[in-house]
C-alpha positions in Angstrom: -12.6 0.9 0.0 -16.2 1.9 -0.6 -17.3 5.4 0.5 -21.0 5.0 1.1 -21.7 8.8 1.5 -20.3 9.5 -2.0 -21.1 6.1 -3.6 -17.5 5.8 -4.8 -14.7 3.3 -4.5 -11.1 4.2 -3.7 -7.8 2.5 -4.6 -6.3 1.1 -1.5 -2.8 1.8 -2.8 -3.0 5.4 -4.0 -6.4 6.7 -2.8 -7.7 7.5 -6.3 -11.5 7.6 -6.0 -14.3 7.1 -8.5 -17.7 5.5 -9.1 -17.6 1.8 -9.8 -18.4 2.0 -13.6 -16.5 5.2 -14.2 -13.2 5.5 -16.1 -10.3 7.9 -15.7 -7.9 8.5 -18.6 -4.9 8.6 -16.2 -5.7 6.1 -13.4 -7.9 3.7 -15.4 -10.7 1.8 -13.6 -11.2 0.6 -10.0 -11.0 -3.2 -9.6 -11.5 -5.5 -6.7 -9.2 -8.5 -6.0 -11.2 -11.7 -6.0 -8.8 -13.2 -3.5 -8.3 -10.6 -0.8 -10.9 -7.9 -1.6 -8.4 -5.1 -2.0 -9.5 -2.3 -4.3 -6.9 -1.1 -6.8 -6.8 1.1 -9.9 -5.4 0.0 -13.2 -2.4 2.4 -12.9 -1.3 0.9 -9.5 -1.5 -2.7 -10.9 0.5 -1.7 -13.9 3.1 0.1 -11.8 3.6 -3.0 -9.7 3.3 -5.9 -12.2 3.4 -4.3 -15.6 1.0 -3.6 -18.5 1.7 -7.0 -20.0 0.6 -8.8 -16.8 -2.5 -6.7 -16.5 -3.5 -7.4 -20.1 -2.7 -11.1 -19.7 -4.8 -11.3 -16.5 -7.9 -9.9 -18.3 -7.4 -11.9 -21.4 -6.2 -15.3 -20.2 -7.7 -15.8 -16.7 -11.1 -16.1 -15.1 -10.1 -13.9 -12.1 -9.3 -10.3 -11.3 -6.5 -10.1 -8.8 -4.4 -7.4 -7.2 -0.8 -7.3 -8.4 0.5 -9.1 -5.4 -1.8 -12.1 -5.7 -1.5 -12.1 -9.5 2.3 -12.4 -9.2 1.9 -15.1 -6.5 -0.4 -17.1 -8.9 -2.9 -17.8 -6.1 -5.4 -19.4 -8.4 -2.9 -21.4 -10.5 -2.1 -23.8 -7.6 
């Protein structure tokens, strides 16, 4: 979710909030699923799908997806 008054984005899972290009050493970065538009932090993706899946998504695909849609393989069909 985007907070216009603070110019920040929030993880739709845990509520962690930061500027788009910022980085947090604990929660990581904020991402947006290209399929459903959900915002998520690196930590929430890793918690749900694992670090290996996160690394594979960034390294081997052309899409950024939330953990749910990554696991479903929405762009692989």
